[in-house]
C-alpha positions in Angstrom: 14.5 0.8 10.8 11.2 2.6 10.1 8.0 1.6 11.9 4.8 1.5 9.9 1.2 1.7 11.0 -1.7 1.3 8.5 -5.2 2.7 8.8 -8.3 3.4 6.8 -9.5 -0.1 6.0 -13.1 -1.2 6.3 -16.1 -2.6 4.5 -17.3 -1.1 1.3 -19.6 -2.0 -1.5 -18.4 -2.8 -4.9 -17.7 0.4 -6.9 -17.0 2.3 -3.8 -13.8 4.0 -2.6 -11.4 3.8 0.4 -8.2 5.7 1.2 -5.6 3.8 3.2 -2.9 5.6 5.2 0.5 4.5 6.4 2.2 6.5 9.1 5.9 6.0 9.5 8.2 6.7 12.4 11.7 6.0 13.6 13.5 6.4 10.3 14.3 8.7 7.5 10.9 8.3 5.8 11.7 10.9 3.1 14.5 8.8 1.7 12.5 5.5 1.4 10.7 4.1 -1.6 7.4 2.9 -0.2 5.1 0.2 -1.3 1.7 -1.4 -0.7 1.1 -5.1 -0.9 -2.0 -7.2 -0.2 -2.9 -10.7 0.9 -6.2 -12.3 0.3 -7.2 -15.4 2.3 -5.4 -18.5 1.1 -3.3 -16.5 -1.3 0.3 -15.2 -1.3 1.0 -11.6 -0.6 1.1 -9.6 -3.8 2.5 -6.3 -4.9 0.0 -3.5 -5.4 1.9 -0.2 -5.9 5.0 1.7 -5.0 6.3 5.2 -5.0 9.8 6.6 -4.9 11.1 9.0 -2.3 10.0 12.2 -4.1 6.6 10.9 -5.2 7.4 11.5 -8.8 7.7 7.9 -9.8 5.0 5.4 -9.2 4.4 1.8 -10.3 1.3 -0.3 -10.2 0.2 -3.9 -10.5 -1.9 -4.4 -13.7 -4.8 -5.5 -11.6 -5.2 -2.0 -9.9 -3.8 0.3 -12.6 -6.3 3.1 -13.3 -8.2 2.5 -10.1 -5.7 2.9 -7.3 -3.4 5.9 -6.7 -0.4 5.9 -4.4 0.9 9.1 -3.0 3.0 10.4 -0.1 3.4 13.4 2.1 7.0 13.5 3.4 6.2 16.4 5.8 3.7 14.1 7.5 5.7 10.9 7.1 2.7 9.3 5.5 2.0 7.3 2.4 -1.5 6.8 1.0 -3.4 4.4 -1.2 -6.5 5.8 -2.8 -8.7 3.0 -4.0 -11.5 3.7 -6.4 -13.9 1.4 -8.3 -13.3 -1.3 -5.8 -14.1 -4.9 -6.7 -14.8 -8.0 -4.5 -11.5 -9.4 -5.7 -9.7 -6.4 -4.0 -10.7 -7.9 -0.6 -7.5 -8.5 1.3 -5.3 -7.4 4.2 -3.3 -4.4 2.9 0.2 -3.9 4.0 2.5 -0.9 3.8 6.2 -1.6 3.4 9.5 0.2 3.3 11.8 -0.7 0.4 15.3 -2.0 1.0 16.9 -3.3 -2.2 16.1 -5.4 -5.2 13.2 -5.7 -7.6 10.6 -3.1 -6.6 7.5 -5.4 -7.0 9.0 -8.3 -5.0 8.0 -8.7 -1.4 11.5 -9.7 -0.3 12.9 -6.4 -1.5 11.1 -4.6 1.4 12.6 -4.7 4.9 9.9 -2.9 7.0 6.3 -3.9 7.3 3.2 -2.7 9.0 0.6 -4.9 10.7 -1.9 -4.5 7.9 -5.4 -3.2 7.5 -8.4 -5.2 6.4 -10.3 -4.2 3.2 -13.5 -6.0 2.5 -15.5 -5.3 -0.7 -19.0 -6.7 -0.8 -20.8 -7.5 -4.1 
């Protein structure tokens, strides 16, 4: 099972940008679909974006479409989430996840999870 470590979170003003990284080890990263989820205080964890093994197919939640971009570098075993035009409602802990099986936007379809990185967007 792949191990995942997120980084790149922080505090940013509304309208700003951040790039999250997720470094993978211990598995065949290049064969995994990867996803990003987020969880705001008092809310359920929700799907943000995912990317297939080659990077050619991506899928986004409506709430981030046009603002966030998911990408990957299989040579570096890393997946990224570029977040632009950030809003206060984007504040959450962001998690990287490795897909297992099932519907791609469902949390239970992912078998490997990182510890998360906090993103706080001030108004």
